[in-house]
N, C-alpha and C positions, 0 to 999 in steps of 0.2 A: 504494500500498498505506500507506503512512504518513499521506498526504496527508486520505483519507476520516478516519481516529483522527480528527487534528488538526481536524479543521472540525466533528468530532461534540461535539468540547469543549468548554464555554463560553468567551463573552469572558473574564471570568474567570479560569477554567484557563489557558487560552492565554497570558493577561498574568502570569499566577504561574509559568508556566514559562518564559516570559522572560526576567524578573527572575530566576529562580533558574541562567539561561545565564550571564545579565551577572552577576551575583556568583561563581560558577564560573572564567568568564574574568578577574573583577576580582582573585581569586583567586591564579591561574595568574601571570598578570603579576606580584604582589606580590612573588611566591614565587622569580620569575625573577631579582629583584633582586639586588643586592649585599648580604649583610646588614650590611655597615656602612655602608650610604646613612643620611644623615641624613633626619628627617622632612620639612624641607625639600628634597631632592633628590628624594623619590618624590613631591614636591606640584609637581613643576617644570610650567609649562604646557603641554606635551605629553601628559604623565601627566592633569594634572587633570583636563583637558577627556574622555578616556577611561576614567575610572577612575570617575565622580561618579555 
């Protein structure tokens, strides 16, 4: 059901969809962190690798 619709999209449209999903996931992770964390703490190596 979903796969044929995704396959019908152009490569650029699928790429853009992936970028949007990544950005949404990044915002969710950042929103889940405590508000009082410093900028350094939000860019710790495990987060830095997954949130770029």
